C-alpha positions as CSV (number, residue, x, y, z in Angstrom):
1,X,-44.0,30.9,115.5
2,X,-44.5,27.3,114.5
3,X,-42.3,26.1,111.6
4,X,-44.5,25.3,108.5
5,X,-42.8,21.9,108.3
6,X,-44.0,21.1,111.9
7,X,-47.5,22.3,111.0
8,X,-47.5,20.0,108.0
9,X,-46.2,17.1,110.0
10,X,-48.9,17.6,112.6
11,X,-51.5,17.6,109.9
12,X,-50.2,14.3,108.5
13,X,-50.1,12.7,112.0
14,X,-53.5,13.7,113.1
15,X,-55.7,13.5,110.0
16,X,-58.0,10.5,109.8
17,X,-59.6,9.0,106.7
18,X,-63.1,10.2,107.9
19,X,-61.7,13.7,107.6
20,X,-61.0,13.3,103.9
21,X,-64.0,14.0,101.5
22,X,-65.4,11.0,99.7
23,X,-64.6,12.5,96.4
24,X,-60.9,12.7,97.3
25,X,-60.9,9.1,98.5
26,X,-62.6,7.9,95.2
27,X,-60.0,9.8,93.1
28,X,-57.2,8.4,95.3
29,X,-58.4,4.9,94.5
30,X,-58.1,5.6,90.8
31,X,-54.5,6.7,91.4
32,X,-54.0,3.5,93.3
33,X,-55.4,1.4,90.5
34,X,-53.4,3.2,87.8
35,X,-50.1,3.0,89.7
36,X,-50.4,-0.7,90.5
37,X,-51.1,-1.4,86.8
38,X,-48.1,0.6,85.8
39,X,-45.9,-1.2,88.3
40,X,-47.1,-4.6,87.0
41,X,-46.3,-3.7,83.4
42,X,-43.0,-2.1,84.4
43,X,-41.6,-5.5,85.5
44,X,-41.7,-6.7,81.9
45,X,-38.7,-4.4,81.3
46,X,-35.5,-6.6,81.1
47,X,-33.4,-4.5,83.3
48,X,-36.0,-4.5,86.1
49,X,-36.3,-8.3,85.9
50,X,-32.5,-8.6,86.1
51,X,-32.4,-6.3,89.1
52,X,-35.0,-8.5,90.8
53,X,-33.0,-11.6,90.1
54,X,-29.9,-10.0,91.7
55,X,-31.9,-9.2,94.9
56,X,-33.5,-12.6,94.9
57,X,-30.2,-14.2,95.9
58,X,-30.5,-12.7,99.4
59,X,-34.3,-12.5,99.6
60,X,-36.3,-13.8,102.4
61,X,-39.7,-13.2,103.9
62,X,-41.3,-9.8,104.1
63,X,-42.9,-7.7,101.4
64,X,-44.0,-8.9,98.0
65,X,-42.3,-7.8,94.8
66,X,-45.0,-7.2,92.2
67,X,-43.7,-9.6,89.5
68,X,-44.4,-13.1,88.3
69,X,-43.9,-15.6,91.2
70,X,-44.5,-12.8,93.7
71,X,-41.3,-13.3,95.5
72,X,-40.9,-11.8,99.0
73,X,-38.0,-9.5,100.1
74,X,-37.4,-7.1,102.9
75,X,-39.8,-4.1,102.6
76,X,-37.1,-1.5,101.7
77,X,-35.7,-3.7,98.8
78,X,-39.3,-4.6,97.6
79,X,-40.2,-0.9,97.6
80,X,-37.1,0.1,95.7
81,X,-37.7,-2.5,93.0
82,X,-41.4,-1.9,92.7
83,X,-40.8,1.9,92.5
84,X,-38.2,1.4,89.8
85,X,-40.4,-0.8,87.8
86,X,-43.3,1.7,88.0
87,X,-41.0,4.5,86.7
88,X,-39.5,2.5,83.8
89,X,-42.3,2.6,81.3
90,X,-43.2,6.4,81.5
91,X,-46.9,5.7,82.1
92,X,-47.1,6.9,85.7
93,X,-49.4,9.7,86.6
94,X,-48.1,13.2,87.6
95,X,-49.3,16.5,89.0
96,X,-50.7,19.3,86.8
97,X,-49.1,22.2,88.4
98,X,-45.7,21.1,89.7
99,X,-43.1,18.6,88.4
100,X,-44.0,15.7,90.7
101,X,-44.9,12.0,89.9
102,X,-46.0,11.4,93.5
103,X,-48.1,8.3,92.9
104,X,-45.3,5.9,91.7
105,X,-42.7,7.4,94.1
106,X,-44.9,7.3,97.3
107,X,-47.0,4.3,96.8
108,X,-44.4,1.5,96.5
109,X,-42.9,2.2,99.9
110,X,-46.4,2.3,101.5
111,X,-47.4,-1.0,99.9
112,X,-44.3,-2.8,101.2
113,X,-44.5,-1.3,104.7
114,X,-48.3,-1.9,105.0
115,X,-47.8,-5.5,104.1
116,X,-45.0,-6.1,106.6
117,X,-46.7,-4.1,109.4
118,X,-50.1,-5.8,108.9
119,X,-51.9,-2.5,108.2
120,X,-55.4,-2.4,106.8
121,X,-56.5,-1.0,103.4
122,X,-57.9,2.1,104.9
123,X,-54.4,2.9,106.4
124,X,-52.8,2.5,103.0
125,X,-55.3,4.8,101.3
126,X,-55.0,7.5,104.0
127,X,-51.1,7.4,103.9
128,X,-51.2,7.6,100.1
129,X,-53.4,10.7,100.1
130,X,-51.3,12.4,102.8
131,X,-47.9,11.4,101.4
132,X,-49.0,12.6,98.0
133,X,-50.1,15.9,99.5
134,X,-46.7,16.5,101.2
135,X,-44.8,15.6,98.0
136,X,-46.7,18.1,95.9
137,X,-46.6,20.8,98.6
138,X,-42.8,20.3,98.7
139,X,-42.8,20.6,95.0
140,X,-44.5,24.0,95.2
141,X,-41.9,25.2,97.7
142,X,-38.9,23.9,95.7
143,X,-37.4,25.9,92.8
144,X,-35.7,23.0,90.9
145,X,-32.5,23.5,88.9
146,X,-33.0,23.5,85.1
147,X,-31.6,20.0,84.5
148,X,-33.0,18.4,87.6
149,X,-35.5,15.6,87.1
150,X,-38.3,15.2,89.6
151,X,-37.3,11.7,90.5
152,X,-36.2,11.5,94.2
153,X,-36.7,15.2,95.0
154,X,-39.9,16.5,96.5
155,X,-41.5,13.0,96.4
156,X,-38.7,11.8,98.7
157,X,-40.2,14.0,101.5
158,X,-43.7,12.9,100.7
159,X,-42.7,9.2,100.8
160,X,-41.2,9.7,104.3
161,X,-44.4,11.5,105.4
162,X,-46.6,8.8,104.1
163,X,-44.4,6.1,105.8
164,X,-44.6,8.0,109.0
165,X,-48.4,8.1,108.9
166,X,-48.6,4.4,108.2
167,X,-46.6,3.8,111.4
168,X,-48.8,6.2,113.3
169,X,-45.9,8.4,114.3
170,X,-46.6,11.5,116.3
171,X,-46.1,15.0,114.9
172,X,-42.6,15.4,116.2
173,X,-41.5,12.0,114.8
174,X,-43.1,12.7,111.5
175,X,-41.4,16.0,111.2
176,X,-38.1,14.3,112.0
177,X,-38.8,11.6,109.3
178,X,-39.4,14.4,106.7
179,X,-36.2,16.2,107.6
180,X,-34.2,13.0,107.6
181,X,-35.5,12.3,104.1
182,X,-34.0,15.6,103.0
183,X,-30.6,14.0,103.5
184,X,-31.5,11.3,100.9
185,X,-32.7,13.7,98.2
186,X,-31.2,12.8,94.8
187,X,-29.9,14.7,91.8
188,X,-31.1,12.9,88.7
189,X,-30.7,14.9,85.4
190,X,-33.1,15.1,82.5
191,X,-30.2,14.4,80.2
192,X,-30.4,10.8,81.5
193,X,-33.8,10.6,79.6
194,X,-32.7,11.6,76.2
195,X,-29.6,9.5,76.5
196,X,-31.6,6.3,77.3
197,X,-30.0,6.1,80.7
198,X,-32.4,3.9,82.7
199,X,-30.7,4.7,86.0
200,X,-33.1,7.6,86.1
201,X,-35.8,5.1,87.1
202,X,-33.9,3.8,90.1
203,X,-33.8,7.4,91.4
204,X,-37.6,7.2,91.5
205,X,-37.5,3.8,93.2
206,X,-35.3,5.1,96.0
207,X,-38.3,7.1,97.3
208,X,-39.9,3.7,98.2
209,X,-36.9,2.8,100.3
210,X,-37.1,6.1,102.0
211,X,-40.8,5.7,102.9
212,X,-39.5,2.9,105.2
213,X,-36.0,4.0,106.3
214,X,-36.7,7.7,107.2
215,X,-39.6,6.9,109.7
216,X,-37.6,4.0,111.1
217,X,-34.6,6.2,111.7
218,X,-36.9,8.8,113.4
219,X,-38.3,6.1,115.7
220,X,-34.8,5.0,116.5
221,X,-33.8,8.5,117.7
222,X,-31.9,9.9,114.7
223,X,-32.0,13.7,114.6
224,X,-32.0,16.0,111.6
225,X,-31.4,19.8,111.7
226,X,-34.5,21.9,111.8
227,X,-33.7,23.6,108.5
228,X,-32.7,20.4,106.7
229,X,-35.4,20.6,104.0
230,X,-34.8,24.3,103.2
231,X,-31.1,23.9,103.1
232,X,-31.3,21.0,100.7
233,X,-33.8,22.6,98.4
234,X,-32.3,26.1,98.4
235,X,-28.6,25.5,98.5
236,X,-27.8,21.8,97.6
237,X,-30.1,20.2,95.1
238,X,-32.4,23.1,94.3
239,X,-32.3,26.8,93.4
240,X,-34.8,28.0,96.0
241,X,-37.2,27.2,98.8
242,X,-40.4,29.1,99.6
243,X,-41.6,27.6,102.9
244,X,-44.8,29.6,103.0
245,X,-46.2,27.5,100.0
246,X,-46.3,24.4,102.1
247,X,-49.5,25.3,103.9
248,X,-51.6,26.9,101.2
249,X,-55.2,25.5,101.4
250,X,-53.9,22.7,103.7
251,X,-56.8,20.4,104.6
252,X,-59.2,21.9,102.1
253,X,-57.4,21.1,98.8
254,X,-56.0,17.6,98.5
255,X,-53.3,17.6,95.8
256,X,-54.0,14.0,94.6
257,X,-57.2,15.3,93.0
258,X,-55.1,17.7,90.9
259,X,-53.1,15.1,89.0
260,X,-53.1,14.0,85.4
261,X,-53.0,10.5,84.1
262,X,-51.0,9.3,81.1
263,X,-52.3,7.1,78.2
264,X,-49.2,7.6,76.1
265,X,-46.0,5.9,77.2
266,X,-43.8,8.9,76.5
267,X,-42.8,12.2,78.2
268,X,-45.7,14.5,79.0
269,X,-44.2,17.7,77.6
270,X,-44.5,16.3,74.0
271,X,-48.2,15.5,74.3
272,X,-49.4,18.7,72.7
273,X,-47.2,18.1,69.7
274,X,-48.8,14.6,69.4
275,X,-52.3,15.9,69.6
276,X,-51.6,18.4,66.9
277,X,-50.0,15.7,64.6
278,X,-52.9,13.3,65.3
279,X,-55.3,15.9,64.1
280,X,-53.3,16.6,60.9
281,X,-52.8,12.9,60.3
282,X,-56.5,12.1,60.6
283,X,-57.3,14.9,58.2
284,X,-54.7,13.7,55.7
285,X,-56.1,10.1,55.4
286,X,-52.9,8.8,53.8
287,X,-50.4,6.0,54.5
288,X,-47.0,6.6,56.2
289,X,-45.1,6.2,52.9
290,X,-46.8,9.4,51.6
291,X,-45.2,11.6,54.3
292,X,-42.6,14.0,53.0
293,X,-41.7,15.6,56.3
294,X,-43.2,16.6,59.6
295,X,-42.2,19.9,61.2
296,X,-42.8,20.4,64.9
297,X,-42.5,23.8,66.6
298,X,-42.8,23.8,70.3
299,X,-41.4,25.4,73.5
300,X,-37.8,25.0,74.7
301,X,-38.1,22.0,77.0
302,X,-40.1,19.9,74.6
303,X,-38.0,20.9,71.7
304,X,-35.0,19.2,73.4
305,X,-36.6,15.8,72.7
306,X,-35.7,15.8,69.1
307,X,-33.5,12.7,68.6
308,X,-34.2,11.0,65.3
309,X,-32.2,7.9,66.4
310,X,-33.0,7.1,70.1
311,X,-30.5,4.7,71.6
312,X,-33.0,2.3,73.1
313,X,-36.7,1.9,74.2
314,X,-36.3,4.2,77.1
315,X,-34.7,7.0,75.1
316,X,-37.5,6.6,72.5
317,X,-40.0,7.8,75.2
318,X,-38.2,11.2,75.1
319,X,-38.0,11.4,71.3
320,X,-40.7,13.4,69.6
321,X,-39.7,12.0,66.2
322,X,-40.2,8.5,67.4
323,X,-43.6,9.2,69.0
324,X,-44.8,10.9,65.8
325,X,-43.6,7.9,63.7
326,X,-45.3,5.5,66.1
327,X,-48.7,7.3,65.7
328,X,-48.3,7.2,61.9
329,X,-47.3,3.5,61.8
330,X,-49.2,2.0,64.8
331,X,-52.0,4.5,65.4
332,X,-51.0,5.3,68.9
333,X,-48.2,6.1,71.3
334,X,-49.1,3.5,73.9
335,X,-47.1,0.9,75.7
336,X,-46.4,-1.2,72.5
337,X,-45.0,1.8,70.6
338,X,-41.8,2.0,72.7
339,X,-40.6,-1.6,72.9
340,X,-37.0,-2.4,71.9
341,X,-38.1,-4.4,68.8
342,X,-40.3,-1.5,67.5
343,X,-37.7,1.1,68.2
344,X,-35.1,-0.8,66.2
345,X,-37.4,-1.6,63.2
346,X,-36.2,-0.2,59.9
347,X,-39.6,1.2,59.1
348,X,-39.9,3.4,62.2
349,X,-36.2,4.3,61.9
350,X,-36.7,5.7,58.4
351,X,-39.8,7.7,59.3
352,X,-38.1,9.3,62.3
353,X,-35.7,10.9,59.9
354,X,-38.5,12.8,58.3
355,X,-39.6,14.4,61.6
356,X,-37.9,17.7,62.6
357,X,-38.3,19.5,65.9
358,X,-37.5,23.2,66.4
359,X,-37.8,25.6,69.4
360,X,-40.3,28.5,68.8
361,X,-39.5,31.6,71.0
362,X,-43.1,32.7,70.7
363,X,-44.3,29.4,72.2
364,X,-41.7,29.7,75.0
365,X,-43.5,32.8,76.2
366,X,-46.7,30.8,76.8
367,X,-45.0,28.2,79.1
368,X,-45.6,27.1,81.8
369,X,-49.2,28.1,81.8
370,X,-49.5,26.3,78.5
371,X,-47.4,23.7,76.8
372,X,-48.0,24.6,73.2
373,X,-47.1,23.2,69.9
374,X,-47.6,23.7,66.1
375,X,-47.2,20.9,63.6
376,X,-47.0,21.0,59.8
377,X,-47.5,17.8,58.0
378,X,-46.2,17.9,54.4
379,X,-47.2,15.1,52.0
380,X,-45.3,14.0,48.9
381,X,-48.0,15.3,46.7
382,X,-47.3,18.8,48.0
383,X,-50.3,19.1,50.3
384,X,-49.5,20.7,53.7
385,X,-51.6,20.6,56.9
386,X,-50.9,22.7,59.9
387,X,-52.4,22.2,63.4
388,X,-51.8,23.7,66.8
389,X,-52.4,22.6,70.3
390,X,-52.1,24.7,73.4
391,X,-53.1,22.1,76.0
392,X,-52.8,18.4,75.5
393,X,-55.4,15.7,76.2
394,X,-55.1,14.5,79.7
395,X,-54.2,18.0,81.1
396,X,-56.5,20.1,83.3
397,X,-58.4,21.5,80.3
398,X,-59.1,18.1,78.7
399,X,-58.8,15.4,81.4
400,X,-59.1,11.7,80.4
401,X,-62.4,10.0,81.4
402,X,-62.3,7.4,84.2
403,X,-63.3,4.8,81.7
404,X,-60.1,5.5,79.7
405,X,-57.9,5.1,82.8
406,X,-59.5,1.8,83.6
407,X,-59.0,0.6,80.0
408,X,-55.3,1.4,80.4
409,X,-55.2,-0.5,83.6
410,X,-56.7,-3.6,81.9
411,X,-54.1,-3.4,79.1
412,X,-51.1,-3.2,81.4
413,X,-52.3,-5.6,84.1
414,X,-53.2,-8.2,81.4
415,X,-49.4,-8.5,80.7
416,X,-49.1,-10.4,84.0
417,X,-52.6,-11.5,85.0
418,X,-55.4,-13.6,83.4
419,X,-58.4,-11.7,82.2
420,X,-60.4,-12.8,85.2
421,X,-57.5,-11.8,87.4
422,X,-57.4,-8.3,86.0
423,X,-61.2,-7.9,86.6
424,X,-60.9,-9.2,90.2
425,X,-57.9,-7.0,90.9
426,X,-59.8,-3.9,89.7
427,X,-62.7,-4.8,91.9
428,X,-60.4,-5.4,94.9
429,X,-58.6,-2.1,94.6
430,X,-62.0,-0.3,94.3
431,X,-62.8,-1.6,97.8
432,X,-59.4,-0.9,99.3
433,X,-60.8,0.6,102.5
434,X,-62.4,-2.8,103.3
435,X,-59.1,-4.8,103.2
436,X,-58.3,-6.4,106.6
437,X,-54.6,-6.6,105.4
438,X,-52.5,-6.4,102.2
439,X,-53.0,-10.1,101.9
440,X,-56.3,-9.2,100.2
441,X,-54.4,-7.6,97.3
442,X,-51.5,-10.2,97.2
443,X,-53.9,-13.2,97.2
444,X,-55.5,-11.9,94.0
445,X,-52.1,-11.5,92.3
446,X,-50.9,-15.0,93.3
447,X,-54.2,-16.7,92.3
448,X,-54.4,-15.2,88.8
449,X,-50.9,-15.0,87.3
450,X,-51.0,-15.7,83.6
451,X,-48.7,-18.4,82.1
């Protein structure tokens, strides 16, 4: 009987872009657009810029790092830095049904490899769709440990699969690359997030490196044991592995179409709480100084994000009190609501102290089908407003409109490019299947960098 991993590897190695429905391709282009915008904005983070400067000392020719000046580096390093940047601002997309941020963990390695290998845009698009599919299918099969963050886990295998497809490896080599990648699977913890430990983002970036390294090792003749993925997921970094889930609806359902996008620059599990607060806040029609307290009741995982004094900008993305305060003070929880300067401002620090988060056992029972929350806003005049939310905006019940995703792209890309450059970049990505090479993308970036 054929091993499911080998069946999946054969599917990756043999599928052509013409085999994938146009609707899937169009959605994949939107994921491509969104993820590139997030990577560009992520390079504005000081620790990412410092990491790039460190690597620049030994940089040469090769793949382009997506930051001002567009320096070249070897493809593995470029992929690592680009992936880390994309993870750093908590605006990357994810999957609706498994914990998997495949776009930002698979794409950076494919961009770097495609540029160095001289691949066409259609090759990049195909590899993204297939690598994403493998990442999510591995996520279905994996039972993660409670503290394990998704960075560098199932997406590690998907990145290797996408990299193998980009290199036109055969089924046997593709299977080897996926099994080799199991050796690289990481163990990042969710506690990094609430502690403001930005090393969590490098764990996501490591998938980019693996997209190049694992296929290259397979081509070189490295061998992994047949059960490498199952052993890693069941006994080493995970709590279980159900191999049968790898092939469910293979070739008929492409997982990239079942993703969600983010418009808020904070952790997805707190979105329902923010929806509920926004509704109460809109009804109240008052100024922030009139807030007496905000009480948030939510399920266990989201309730852990209760810090009223986040250490830094990264930690604030995992602080429900901070996100609530940002909405009250700035009107949104977008990119600008989690900068270091805003996090440290006395006004937002004072308001965070009036936001209290509590776990509600009744709401726990509704998870994971729903991610519910109940919020009570109490004003200083004694008025109370309570609102509930079972499924946040952007989730499968209330997905964002494409126009909203494109507006987000314009906001993020404009941090690096001129207005004309943002428009041209958007138009270029929409025609990715027509690129003769990755130079088509890189020329737009180099031509339109803002001062």
